[in-house]
C-alpha positions as CSV (number, residue, x, y, z in Angstrom):
1,M,-3.1,28.5,-8.9
2,K,-0.1,28.0,-11.3
3,I,3.4,26.7,-10.3
4,P,6.1,28.3,-12.2
5,N,8.2,26.1,-14.2
6,N,11.9,26.4,-13.5
7,H,14.2,24.2,-15.7
8,Q,17.3,25.3,-14.4
9,Q,17.2,24.1,-11.1
10,Q,16.1,20.6,-10.7
11,I,14.4,19.6,-7.6
12,V,14.8,16.3,-6.2
13,A,12.3,14.9,-4.0
14,N,13.2,14.0,-0.3
15,D,12.8,10.6,1.5
16,R,10.1,11.7,3.8
17,N,7.8,13.7,1.6
18,T,7.9,12.6,-2.2
19,F,6.8,15.7,-3.5
20,P,8.0,18.4,-1.1
21,D,8.5,21.3,-3.2
22,V,6.8,20.0,-6.3
23,F,3.3,20.7,-5.1
24,P,3.2,23.5,-2.8
25,D,-0.3,22.5,-0.7
26,P,-0.2,19.6,1.6
27,P,-2.0,16.4,0.7
28,L,-5.7,16.0,1.6
29,L,-4.4,12.4,3.2
30,S,-1.1,11.1,3.8
31,S,0.3,7.9,5.1
32,T,3.7,9.9,6.0
33,E,3.0,9.8,9.9
34,I,1.9,6.2,9.6
35,L,5.1,5.1,8.1
36,W,4.1,2.1,6.3
37,N,7.0,-0.2,5.1
38,G,8.0,0.0,1.7
39,I,5.3,2.2,0.4
40,S,3.4,5.4,0.9
41,L,0.3,7.4,-0.1
42,E,-0.6,10.7,-0.8
43,H,-4.2,11.8,-2.0
44,R,-4.0,15.4,-3.3
45,Y,-6.4,18.0,-5.2
46,L,-4.5,19.9,-7.8
47,P,-5.9,22.7,-9.4
48,A,-4.8,23.3,-13.3
49,G,-1.2,24.1,-13.6
50,E,2.3,22.9,-13.9
51,T,5.2,21.2,-12.0
52,P,8.9,22.4,-12.0
53,E,11.5,19.9,-13.5
54,Y,11.9,17.3,-10.7
55,A,13.4,13.9,-10.2
56,L,12.1,11.2,-7.5
57,K,13.9,8.6,-5.3
58,Q,10.9,6.8,-5.2
59,F,8.9,4.7,-8.0
60,A,5.5,6.8,-8.3
61,I,2.1,5.8,-9.3
62,A,-0.2,8.3,-10.2
63,I,-4.0,7.5,-10.3
64,N,-6.9,9.5,-11.5
65,L,-9.9,9.3,-9.2
66,G,-11.7,12.5,-11.0
67,H,-13.3,13.5,-14.4
68,S,-10.7,13.2,-17.4
69,V,-7.6,15.6,-17.3
70,Q,-5.7,16.7,-20.5
71,I,-1.7,16.1,-19.4
72,E,1.4,16.7,-21.0
73,R,4.6,14.9,-19.7
74,T,8.3,15.9,-20.4
75,L,10.5,13.1,-19.2
76,D,14.4,13.2,-20.0
77,R,13.2,16.2,-22.6
78,H,10.6,13.8,-24.5
79,L,7.1,15.3,-24.6
80,K,4.1,13.1,-24.4
81,T,0.4,14.2,-24.1
82,G,-2.7,12.3,-23.6
83,L,-6.2,12.3,-21.7
84,M,-6.1,10.8,-18.6
85,F,-9.6,9.1,-17.9
86,T,-11.1,8.2,-14.7
87,G,-9.2,5.3,-13.0
88,A,-6.3,5.9,-15.5
89,V,-2.6,5.1,-14.2
90,G,0.7,7.1,-14.7
91,L,3.7,5.4,-13.8
92,C,6.6,7.7,-12.8
93,P,10.2,6.5,-13.0
94,M,13.0,7.4,-10.5
95,H,16.1,9.3,-11.1
96,T,14.9,10.8,-14.3
97,S,13.9,14.5,-14.7
98,Q,10.4,15.1,-15.9
99,A,8.0,18.0,-15.5
100,I,4.1,17.8,-15.7
101,R,1.3,19.9,-17.1
102,W,-2.5,19.5,-16.5
103,D,-5.5,21.5,-17.9
104,R,-7.8,21.4,-15.1
105,D,-8.4,20.6,-11.6
106,A,-7.2,17.1,-10.7
107,N,-8.2,14.7,-8.3
108,I,-4.9,12.3,-7.8
109,L,-3.8,9.4,-5.5
110,L,-0.4,8.8,-5.7
111,L,1.5,5.6,-4.2
112,N,5.3,6.0,-4.0
113,L,7.2,2.6,-3.8
114,E,10.6,2.4,-2.2
115,P,13.1,1.1,-4.6
116,E,14.4,-1.5,-1.9
117,L,10.7,-3.1,-2.5
118,L,11.2,-3.6,-6.1
119,T,14.6,-4.7,-5.6
120,R,13.9,-7.3,-3.2
121,N,11.1,-8.7,-5.1
122,A,13.0,-8.8,-8.2
123,V,15.7,-10.8,-6.6
124,E,13.2,-13.0,-4.9
125,I,10.6,-13.6,-7.9
126,L,12.7,-12.9,-11.1
127,D,16.0,-14.0,-9.7
128,T,17.5,-10.6,-11.0
129,D,18.4,-7.1,-9.3
130,R,19.0,-5.7,-12.8
131,Q,15.6,-4.6,-13.9
132,T,14.3,-1.1,-15.1
133,M,10.8,-0.2,-14.5
134,I,9.1,1.3,-17.8
135,P,7.3,4.4,-17.7
136,H,3.9,4.9,-18.8
137,L,2.2,8.4,-19.3
138,I,-1.5,6.6,-19.3
139,V,-2.2,3.1,-18.5
140,P,-5.6,1.4,-18.0
141,D,-4.9,-1.1,-14.8
142,P,-7.9,-1.9,-12.9
143,L,-5.6,-4.1,-10.4
144,I,-3.6,-1.0,-9.8
145,Y,-6.7,1.1,-9.4
146,Q,-8.1,-1.4,-6.8
147,I,-5.3,-1.6,-4.8
148,G,-4.9,2.2,-4.7
149,L,-8.2,2.4,-3.7
150,G,-8.0,-0.1,-0.9
151,L,-5.1,1.4,0.4
152,K,-6.9,4.8,0.9
153,T,-9.9,3.1,2.5
154,Q,-7.6,1.6,4.9
155,L,-5.9,4.6,5.7
156,Q,-8.6,6.7,6.1
157,T,-10.8,4.2,8.2
158,Y,-8.0,2.5,10.3
159,G,-4.8,4.9,10.4
160,S,-2.0,3.1,12.4
161,D,-4.0,-0.1,12.3
162,S,-3.6,-0.3,8.3
163,R,0.2,-1.2,8.3
164,L,-0.3,-4.7,8.1
165,Y,-2.6,-4.6,4.9
166,A,-0.4,-1.8,3.3
167,E,2.6,-4.2,3.7
168,S,0.9,-7.2,1.9
169,A,-0.6,-4.7,-0.5
170,A,2.8,-3.3,-1.4
171,T,4.1,-6.7,-2.1
172,F,1.4,-7.8,-4.4
173,L,1.9,-4.3,-6.3
174,A,5.5,-4.6,-6.7
175,V,5.1,-8.3,-8.0
176,H,2.5,-6.8,-10.4
177,L,4.7,-4.0,-11.6
178,L,7.8,-6.3,-12.0
179,Q,5.7,-8.6,-14.1
180,N,4.1,-6.1,-16.3
181,Y,6.2,-3.0,-16.3
182,S,9.7,-3.8,-16.1
183,T,12.3,-4.4,-18.9
184,R,12.7,-7.9,-17.3
185,L,9.2,-9.2,-18.1
186,T,8.5,-12.9,-17.1
187,S,5.8,-14.8,-15.5
188,V,5.9,-15.5,-11.9
189,P,5.8,-19.0,-11.1
190,E,2.6,-20.5,-9.4
191,Y,2.7,-22.6,-6.1
192,A,-0.4,-24.9,-5.2
193,G,-1.3,-26.4,-2.2
194,G,-0.4,-24.0,0.7
195,L,2.2,-24.1,3.0
196,P,3.2,-27.2,4.7
197,Q,1.5,-28.1,7.8
198,L,4.7,-27.7,9.6
199,Q,5.3,-24.0,8.4
200,L,1.5,-23.1,8.9
201,K,1.5,-24.4,12.5
202,Q,4.5,-21.9,13.0
203,A,2.7,-19.0,11.5
204,V,-0.3,-19.5,13.4
205,D,1.6,-20.0,16.8
206,Y,3.6,-16.8,15.8
207,I,0.4,-14.8,15.2
208,Q,-1.3,-16.1,18.5
209,D,1.8,-15.3,20.5
210,N,2.0,-11.6,18.9
211,L,-1.4,-10.4,18.8
212,A,-1.0,-7.9,21.3
213,E,2.0,-6.3,19.1
214,E,2.1,-5.0,15.7
215,I,2.6,-8.0,13.4
216,S,4.9,-7.7,10.4
217,L,4.6,-9.4,7.2
218,D,8.5,-9.4,6.9
219,A,9.0,-10.6,10.5
220,I,6.7,-13.8,9.8
221,A,8.2,-14.6,6.6
222,S,11.7,-14.5,7.8
223,Y,10.7,-16.6,10.8
224,L,9.6,-19.1,8.1
225,G,12.4,-18.6,5.8
226,I,10.6,-17.8,2.8
227,S,9.7,-14.7,0.8
228,R,7.0,-12.1,1.6
229,Y,5.5,-12.7,-1.7
230,Y,5.3,-16.4,-1.6
231,F,4.4,-16.3,2.2
232,C,1.3,-14.3,1.5
233,R,0.1,-16.5,-1.6
234,L,0.5,-19.6,0.3
235,F,-0.9,-18.7,3.7
236,K,-3.9,-17.5,1.9
237,Q,-4.3,-20.8,-0.2
238,S,-4.0,-22.4,3.3
239,T,-6.3,-20.5,5.1
240,G,-8.6,-18.5,2.5
241,L,-7.7,-15.4,4.2
242,S,-5.2,-12.9,3.6
243,L,-2.7,-12.1,6.7
244,H,-4.2,-9.2,7.5
245,Q,-8.0,-10.8,7.5
246,Y,-6.9,-13.7,9.5
247,V,-4.9,-11.5,12.1
248,I,-8.4,-9.3,12.6
249,Q,-10.4,-12.6,12.8
250,Q,-7.9,-14.0,15.3
251,R,-7.9,-10.7,17.5
252,V,-11.5,-10.3,17.4
253,G,-11.7,-14.1,18.8
254,Q,-9.4,-13.4,21.4
255,A,-11.5,-10.2,22.6
256,K,-14.9,-12.8,22.6
257,Q,-12.9,-14.8,25.1
258,L,-11.9,-12.0,27.3
259,L,-15.4,-10.4,27.1
260,L,-16.8,-13.6,28.5
261,Q,-14.1,-13.7,31.2
262,G,-15.5,-10.4,32.5
263,K,-12.3,-9.0,34.2
264,M,-11.3,-6.6,31.8
265,S,-12.6,-3.4,30.5
266,I,-13.4,-3.1,27.0
267,A,-10.7,-0.4,26.4
268,D,-8.3,-2.8,28.1
269,I,-9.2,-5.9,26.0
270,A,-8.7,-3.8,22.8
271,Q,-5.5,-3.0,23.7
272,T,-4.7,-6.6,25.2
273,C,-6.0,-8.1,21.4
274,G,-3.7,-5.6,19.4
275,F,-6.4,-3.3,18.3
276,A,-5.1,0.5,18.2
277,H,-7.7,1.3,20.2
278,Q,-11.6,0.9,21.7
279,S,-13.3,2.0,18.4
280,H,-11.2,0.0,16.2
281,L,-12.2,-3.1,18.5
282,Y,-16.0,-2.0,17.9
283,R,-15.7,-1.5,14.0
284,H,-13.9,-4.9,13.4
285,F,-16.0,-6.9,16.2
286,K,-19.3,-5.7,14.4
287,R,-18.2,-6.5,11.2
288,L,-17.4,-10.0,11.6
289,T,-20.1,-10.6,14.4
290,G,-22.6,-8.5,13.4
291,I,-23.1,-7.0,16.9
292,T,-21.0,-4.6,19.1
293,P,-18.9,-6.0,22.0
294,K,-21.8,-4.8,24.5
295,H,-24.3,-6.7,22.8
296,F,-22.3,-9.8,22.7
297,L,-21.9,-9.5,26.5
298,N,-25.9,-9.1,27.0
299,S,-26.5,-11.9,24.4
């Protein structure tokens, strides 16, 4: 299927669906209904073809999950061509007219970052809100590739239970992009030693008090009065776990205690501990303990 190229009327993607009229078929996988904070994901299988001219309101990252594809991109009337190999990454800027053509079926993962995510991290990390992201037709970047695969797996496996993971990944991805692909190239300062004991206790208490709720990275960082990025780094230094891993561990620990009390059904325990549903509890419980909740009770 080939999409007609119309350079007379530029398409501008809306906020809810990054590529509403550029690609006519719906994506194979999308985080649209999950409403991740600051980032969204689309997995698309595209027959050989071309797009109309369009501009984005978000910064888009294209990751090639399939075989190599020859592509052409006209960006602000400048043509570039290249072979997008398996695992290659393309960076597409916002508010710039572009059109893309590819010569064979393509298996593409798209990560779309809200401009506010980049601006907020630029202010916190680089002390500026005046940075420009540099477009790249094709670039090898194993970190972006692995982040993309991790987000895709989380969305496929856990659905709405993937929000906290996506928030954390979006923060690290934004900092990586600002550090390596912006006009304000600078090193990100390192902080050693983890969180101060008081802040670590406050974070742990906050998590324990809100296990039944959807725990937000923004909410915890704001509660402690530090940036999302530094909280993520310092919390992992202090605990050895990412925030997402720590929250799951604590929810499974609470589920163990409730199972031993024998007063609630497994479905009610899953809800009380903040899991989306019973199967999410089973999956994480077995992954961390090696046995299912029922086997835990019998043992």
